[in-house]
N, C-alpha and C positions, 0 to 999 in steps of 0.2 A: 109391840103389835108384830110377827113375823115377818119377813121379805117376803118370800111370797108359801103362799097356803093352798096345797089341794083337794078337793073333798069330793070324794065319788064321783072322780071323773074318767071319764070315757069319749074315744074317740074312735069313729065309725068311717068307713069309706066306702061308698053309695051304698048307704043304708047296713053295711057287714060290720059289724065290730068286732073291732081290733086290740081293743084296749079300754077295760072294763074296771071297776072295783079298787082305782087307784086313790090313797090317803095318808098326805105325808104334807112336813111344812119345815121349808126353811130359817135359820131363825141367822142374822148376821154374825161371819165369822166362822160357820160352816165349810167342813169338805166332804161335798156330798158325791157318792160313785153311785150310778147307775146302771148296774149289772144286769145281765140276760143274754140268752143264744138271740143267734141272727132270727128276725120274724119277730122278738118280744114287745116289739114296740118302742125299742129306746128313741126311736128319732123322731116317733111321732111326739113321744111323750115331750119331744127336746122342742118341735113346731108348736107346739103348744102353748109350752112355756114362754116363750120370744113373741107368742101371739099372732103367730103364722097357720094356725090352724085352731078350727073352732071345735069345740067338743061337742060330743053328742048328749053328752049329761053332765052334772056338774059343773064344778068352777074352777077355776085357777083366779083365786085374787093376792092382787100385790100391794104390797106396804102403806103406807103412805108417801114415804119417799122415794118411792120406788115406781119405775115404770118398764115396759116393756125394750123400749127405745131404749131404756138405760143398762140393759145387760149386753156384756161383752161375748163376741161370740167366735171361737175359732173353728170352724167344717172341715169335715174331710174335704179333700181335694181331690180335683177330678185331674186327668195330664193336661187336659187344655188349661187350667188354670196351673199346674205348676210351669207351665211356661209360658208364663205371663211376662209380655216383654217391658218391666216397669224398674228402675229402679226401686232399692231396698227404701228409702227415704218416702219412696212415692206411694211403696204401699204400706205403709206404716202408718202415713199422716191420714190414709183415706178413713182411717178408723173413727175420725172425729168427724165425720161427717154426717152422721144423726145427731150430732147436740148443736149443730150449727143454725139449724133453720134454716130460712131461706137465703142466709146471705151466700154470692155465689164465690168468691174466693176464699183460701185461710186466711187468716190471720196470724200475730204475735204470740196470742196463746196455743193457737192448735200448732204453732212450727216449734214452742217451747215443750211443748207436751210429749211433741212426738221424739225429737231430740231425748228427752229425758227418759221414755221409754224403751229405744233403742239402748241409751247406756245405762239400764238398770237389767235388758237382756241380755246385753255384753258380744253388742254387735255393731259395737261403733266402725271398727274397723272395713264392715261392711256396706255402711251408710250408702254409698255411692254406687255398689256395683251390681248388675243385673239380677232382677229376682231371678229368674228362668234360669239363671248359670251357676246360683248353689248347690248345694248339697241337700238332704232332707232333711236332715236335722238343721240346717241353717235355716231353710223353709220357716221351719216348723217356729221356731225362736221369731225368727220378722213375723210372721203371723199372729204371735201369742201376744207380741209387741201392739200389733196393730187392734186386736181385742180390747188390751188394757188400754187404749187409747179414747175406746169407747164407753171406758165405766171406770168408775172410784170405787164401785157398790157389788158387782157380780159378775162373774165369765162364766160362761159356758162351755165346754170343752169338748169334741165328740171325737174318742179316739183318739190322743193328741198323740200318743207312742206309734202311733199304728205302721208297719212297713220301714220303724227307725231298728239300727244294729242295738245290741243289750247295752255298751256302754253311753252310747247316745242317750237310748232310753231311760235308765235308770240318772244320767244328768237332768233331763225333762224334769222327770216325776220330783226330783228333787229342787229344780226352779218351781216347778208348780206350788210344791210346799212354799217354800220363801214366800212367793205369793199370799199365800193364803195368812202364811203366819207373822211375819212382816209387815206386811204392808197393811192386814185385816180386809182382804177379797175374800168375799166366799164365792168360793170354787165348786161347781156341779158337772161334774165330769163324767161322763159315755166312757165304758170302758168293758174291755171282755178278758180283762186280767182279776182274776178274782186274789192274788198273793198278794198284788200289790195295793188293791183296794183296802185291803185287809192292816196294810201296813201304814200307809198314808190317809185314806180318807176318817174323818171324826165320823158319818153316819154311811148308810149303806142303803140303798133302795134298792132290790133284786125284783124282777118283773120275769112271769113266767111265760108261755106263751100267749096269753091274753089277758093277763090278771097280775095284779102284787102279789109278790110272793114273801114278802119280807121289806118293815122300813126300823130301824132302829139306829142303837151305837154299832161302830164295831166287833166291841165285846158282846154284845149281846149276838150278833150275826154271827160269831164263831161259836155260838151252841146252839144254832138255829136248825132248822128243819132245811133251809133252802140250802144254808152251806152244806152241811152235810151229805146232799144230794150231789153236789159236784165234787166231792171228795171219794176217794176211794181206797177203804180200811186205812185213812190215815195218809195215805199218798195224794197230794196236790196235783190235780188236774188244770193246769192253765186252760182258761176256757176261749183264749185268742188261739193256742193251736187246735183246739178242737173246731173253731172258725175257721183256721187255716184249710185243715184237712178237708174238709165239709166245701169249701171252696174249690177244694183242686180236683175234686170229684165231679164236680158239676161240666156238663158239656160246655165247647167252647162258645157255642155262639149264646148262652145263658147267661154266661159271664159278661159278655158284654151289651146283653138286652138291658132293659129299663129297671128303675127302682125297685125295690122292691114297696110293696103296697103299706107292708106295715116298718120297714126300716129305710 
């Protein structure tokens, strides 16, 4: 049985459908990249996979050995979260909370798991540093370690390289790939980077304005209409650049406003 199966999935806000006709399955060991421009419903779908948003139609079914609370999650950070005054170890071990039930204190198992994830992400030297004093790339590694503390099966990453410089971005992609291939953890990643998706992912889900445009392997995706609609005569156009350009044209007050209903 698939880890996660979505059938005819739809979501709505206040009776207005923002995403519909979504059908895909995630198998153990997959590296799924969810593509789509701003407003395509990527974050809404993500909330649905995490059990935080109830579908208006269709279903999300988990395999017998998976529950929504067992999915590790790396969200996009807000400025307030980036300034969080806790140590790296405290942030990482907090990922264990979902699996502790009603126990009020961390035990040896949680402390050992947090230490292992810190070592895996190569941030042992940062263990006692204050999280808010770290660089953007270091903070993302800490949050990835935290997400891994929450799961042994699936991690969901919401644009994990957003705002990082090119070298740190490449290192982050390679780290996520290693987690997928070496640890066998299934990866679901929301991204604007169409080229990175066709390099690292095994499967791609492409969302349009309110519906699914494509689901399949990355090889099939390269020959799809959805892929070529974002290419200009063979010249690759990074979707994150398009999104950044769109963001820069927004009025200042809109940039500081509330989150889009679809995203």
